[in-house]
C-alpha positions in Angstrom: 18.2 12.0 19.9 17.3 14.6 17.9 14.9 14.2 14.3 17.9 15.7 12.8 20.5 13.0 14.1 17.9 10.1 13.3 18.7 7.9 10.3 16.3 6.0 9.2 16.1 3.2 7.1 13.1 2.7 4.5 12.9 -1.1 2.8 10.9 -0.1 0.0 11.0 3.4 0.2 10.7 3.7 -4.0 7.3 2.4 -3.5 3.8 3.8 -3.8 3.4 4.3 -0.2 7.0 4.8 0.5 8.0 8.0 -1.5 5.5 9.4 0.4 7.0 8.6 3.4 10.2 9.6 2.2 9.3 13.2 1.6 7.5 13.4 5.1 10.8 12.0 6.9 13.3 14.2 4.9 11.2 17.7 5.6 10.8 16.6 9.4 14.9 16.7 9.3 15.4 13.1 9.2 18.5 11.7 7.6 17.0 8.7 4.6 18.2 5.9 3.5 16.0 4.4 0.9 16.7 0.4 0.4 15.2 -0.9 -2.5 16.2 -3.6 -5.3 17.5 -0.8 -7.8 19.1 2.0 -5.8 19.9 3.9 -9.2 15.7 3.5 -9.9 15.3 5.2 -6.8 17.4 8.3 -7.3 14.3 10.3 -8.4 13.8 10.8 -4.5 16.7 12.8 -4.0 15.5 16.2 -4.8 12.5 15.6 -2.0 15.3 16.1 -0.1 18.9 18.5 1.1 21.8 17.3 -0.4 23.1 14.5 1.0 19.8 14.2 2.9 18.3 11.0 0.7 20.8 8.2 -0.1 19.8 4.5 -1.9 21.1 1.8 -1.5 20.6 -1.3 -2.8 19.2 -3.7 -1.3 17.5 -7.6 -1.8 15.1 -8.4 1.1 15.5 -12.0 0.3 19.2 -12.2 1.4 20.3 -12.0 5.1 24.2 -10.1 3.7 22.1 -7.3 1.4 19.4 -6.9 4.6 22.1 -6.8 7.6 24.2 -3.9 5.0 21.7 -1.9 4.9 20.3 -2.1 7.9 23.6 -1.0 10.0 24.4 2.3 11.8 19.9 2.4 11.6 18.2 4.2 13.9 14.5 3.6 13.3 13.6 0.8 10.4 9.9 1.1 8.4 9.4 -2.2 6.0 7.1 -1.0 3.1 7.4 -3.5 0.8 4.6 -5.3 -0.9 3.8 -7.0 -4.0 -0.1 -7.6 -5.5 0.7 -11.0 -7.1 3.5 -14.0 -7.2 5.9 -13.7 -10.4 9.0 -16.1 -10.2 11.0 -15.4 -7.1 9.1 -12.7 -5.9 6.1 -14.6 -4.1 4.6 -13.8 -1.3 6.1 -15.7 0.9 9.6 -14.4 0.0 8.6 -10.9 0.2 5.8 -10.5 2.8 6.9 -13.3 5.4 10.5 -14.1 4.8 11.5 -10.8 3.8 9.3 -9.1 6.2 11.0 -11.2 9.3 14.7 -11.2 7.7 14.3 -7.2 7.9 12.6 -7.5 11.3 15.7 -9.6 12.8 18.5 -7.5 11.4 16.9 -4.4 13.3 17.0 -6.6 16.4 20.2 -7.9 15.3 21.8 -4.1 15.5 19.6 -2.5 18.1 17.0 -0.4 15.7 15.1 1.7 18.4 11.8 1.8 16.2 10.4 -0.9 13.5 7.6 0.1 11.8 6.1 -2.7 9.8 3.5 -1.7 6.6 0.7 -4.5 6.7 -2.9 -4.8 4.7 -6.1 -3.9 6.5 -7.0 -7.5 4.9 -4.3 -9.2 7.1 -6.2 -12.9 8.0 -4.2 -16.4 8.9 -7.6 -17.7 7.9 -8.3 -15.6 4.8 -9.0 -17.9 1.4 -6.6 -15.3 -0.1 -2.6 -16.1 -0.5 -2.3 -12.1 -0.4 -4.1 -11.8 3.3 -2.6 -14.8 4.5 0.8 -14.2 3.6 0.2 -10.4 5.5 -0.9 -12.1 8.6 2.2 -14.5 8.0 4.0 -11.6 8.0 3.2 -9.6 11.0 3.2 -12.7 13.4 7.1 -13.8 12.2 7.9 -9.7 12.8 5.8 -9.7 16.2 8.5 -12.8 17.4 11.5 -11.3 16.1 10.3 -7.4 17.5 7.9 -7.6 19.7 8.0 -3.7 20.0 7.2 -3.6 16.6 4.7 -1.2 15.4 1.9 -2.8 12.8 0.4 -0.9 10.2 -2.6 -1.5 8.3 -4.0 0.3 5.7 -7.0 -0.3 3.6 -7.7 0.2 -0.4 -4.7 2.8 -1.1 -5.5 5.7 -3.0 -3.2 8.7 -4.3 -1.9 10.0 -8.2 0.1 6.8 -8.7 -2.8 4.3 -7.4 -3.4 0.7 -9.1 -7.0 0.7 -7.9 -9.0 4.1 -9.0 -6.2 4.7 -12.4 -6.8 1.1 -13.1 -10.4 1.0 -13.6 -10.2 4.8 -14.7 -8.2 3.8 -17.2 -10.4 0.1 -18.3 -13.3 3.0 -18.4 -11.5 5.2 -21.3 -11.4 1.8 -23.3 -14.4 -0.6 -22.7 -18.3 0.6 -23.1 -18.5 -2.5 -20.0 -17.2 -2.3 -16.6 -17.3 -5.7 -14.4 -19.0 -5.8 -10.9 -17.9 -8.9 -9.3 -20.5 -10.8 -7.5 -21.3 -14.1 -5.8 -24.3 -13.8 -7.9 -26.0 -11.0 -10.0 -28.2 -9.6 -7.4 -25.5 -9.4 -4.8 -22.5 -7.8 -7.6 -20.7 -4.9 -6.2 -21.7 -5.7 -2.5 -18.3 -6.3 -1.0 -17.0 -2.9 0.8 -14.4 -1.0 0.7 -12.8 2.1 3.0 -10.2 3.3 0.7 -7.1 5.7 2.7 -5.5 8.5 0.8 -1.4 7.5 0.7 -0.5 10.9 2.0 -2.7 10.1 4.8 -0.7 6.7 5.5 2.4 8.7 5.4 1.6 10.9 7.7 0.0 8.4 10.0 3.3 6.4 9.7 5.3 9.3 11.2 3.0 10.7 13.6 3.0 6.8 15.2 7.1 7.1 15.3 6.8 10.1 17.9 4.1 8.0 19.8 6.1 6.2 22.5 2.8 4.5 23.3 2.5 2.8 19.5 5.4 0.4 20.2 4.1 -3.4 20.1 0.3 -1.7 18.8 -1.3 -2.4 15.5 -3.7 0.7 13.6 -5.7 -0.1 10.8 -5.9 2.8 8.2 -9.2 3.3 6.1 -10.8 6.9 5.2 -13.8 8.6 6.6 -16.4 6.8 4.4 -16.9 3.0 3.5 -18.5 2.3 0.0 -19.6 -0.8 -2.0 -17.7 -1.6 -5.3 -20.5 -0.7 -7.5 -20.6 2.8 -6.1 -16.8 3.0 -6.3 -17.1 2.2 -10.4 -20.0 4.6 -10.0 -17.7 7.3 -8.9 -14.9 6.4 -11.4 -17.6 6.8 -14.1 -18.9 10.5 -13.0 -15.0 11.6 -12.5 -14.2 10.7 -15.7 -17.8 11.6 -17.3 -17.6 8.4 -19.2 -21.4 6.3 -19.1 -20.6 3.0 -18.7 -22.1 -0.3 -18.6 -21.8 -1.7 -15.3 -22.0 -5.5 -15.6 -22.8 -8.2 -13.1 -20.1 -11.0 -13.5 -20.0 -13.8 -10.9 -16.7 -14.5 -9.4 -17.3 -18.4 -10.6 -17.0 -16.8 -14.5 -14.0 -14.2 -13.7 -12.1 -16.7 -12.1 -11.9 -18.3 -15.3 -10.8 -14.9 -16.9 -8.6 -14.4 -14.3 -6.6 -17.6 -15.1 -5.8 -16.4 -18.4 -4.7 -12.8 -17.3 -2.4 -14.2 -14.7 -0.3 -15.3 -17.4 0.7 -11.6 -18.5 3.8 -10.2 -17.7 1.4 -7.5 -15.2 -1.7 -9.2 -15.0 -4.8 -7.0 -14.7 -6.6 -9.0 -12.3 -5.5 -12.5 -10.9 -7.6 -15.0 -9.0 -6.3 -13.7 -5.5 -7.5 -10.8 -6.0 -11.2 -11.8 -6.7 -11.1 -13.3 -3.9 -9.8 -10.2 -1.8 -12.7 -7.8 -3.2 -15.2 -10.5 -2.2 -14.8 -10.0 1.2 -15.1 -6.5 2.9 -12.2 -4.6 3.9 -13.5 -1.9 6.8 -11.6 -1.0 9.9 -12.9 -2.7 12.7 -14.9 -0.9 15.5 -12.4 -1.9 18.0 -9.0 -1.2 16.8 -6.7 1.8 16.9 -6.7 4.1 13.9 -6.2 7.4 13.0 -8.4 9.3 15.5 -5.7 7.4 18.1 -3.1 10.0 16.3 -5.1 12.4 16.2 -5.6 12.6 12.2 -8.6 13.3 10.7 -8.0 11.2 7.2 -9.0 13.0 3.6 -11.9 11.7 1.7 -11.8 10.3 -1.4 -14.2 13.1 -3.3 -11.5 15.7 -2.0 -8.4 13.7 -3.5 -9.9 11.5 -6.5 -11.1 13.8 -8.7 -7.9 15.8 -9.4 -5.8 13.0 -10.8 -9.2 11.3 -12.9 -10.1 13.9 -14.7 -7.1 13.1 -17.4 -8.9 10.2 -18.0 -12.0 12.8 -19.2 -12.5 12.7 -22.7 -11.5 16.5 -23.1 -8.7 15.4 -21.1 -6.0 15.7 -24.0 -7.1 19.4 -24.8 -6.5 20.6 -21.3 -3.2 21.1 -19.9 -2.2 18.3 -17.1 -2.6 18.8 -13.1 -1.2 17.1 -10.8 -2.0 16.1 -7.2 
């Protein structure tokens, strides 16, 4: 089957990673079906391809019939749905575990040739984080239903639309203080992160689909450099040209504040996210990664300054630029 004949269904195709993936798949000639909760809100993706090449369909991954309907005729399926906090019926269990399993079962039922699961670098069944534990549980359920699945575990993903660098840059614009979380005042900001560019994650998924030996394997994707949490905050201050006090905040204190922030419609911080921030989020030494796909990931310094400049004081007087 040629690429032009292939139908790729991307569950969560309008999301942060999904939209970059849809663009790359359409550029190589794939027909792309974007399976999302609200098909109307995904129509912004259509100009990325030729007329009729990208089609959005409504699909609720919590519903068997909805998932099966979206899966019919699919040659390749990609699950790229994720949430950062529980809200109503959209919970880590219903999305990361049961939703992923439902898509894998439908893929097996309809004889889909390839399945890729976008998980998380922090996936760990023994983690105290409900998010990380649910990602690991989802991986296990998907492997049981579709043994040849390829699992991709990106670290903290950055890009123009990210909710990491943008979030803290927005805080730096409004507040004279940036919190540096830690178990105590001396070790604040010591946990390590390995941010990865969203475009590189999308490119890696495309390469996985072109690599027959990737079936049944797991790839951990991290950028070329690790940073401490404190170093990330210092980088944000430099790039936004703002002098801010980096104040150590013990996790036990931050949890109290997060308890109330969780009540907001879009919480800027949750107790579960604090657990993730307390753990290193880096690629293991003995795992497959970018190098096994013939790729060299781009650095934070080569991408982030282009979109953080809008948070500088003089940004309002300068023409806006996009990455």
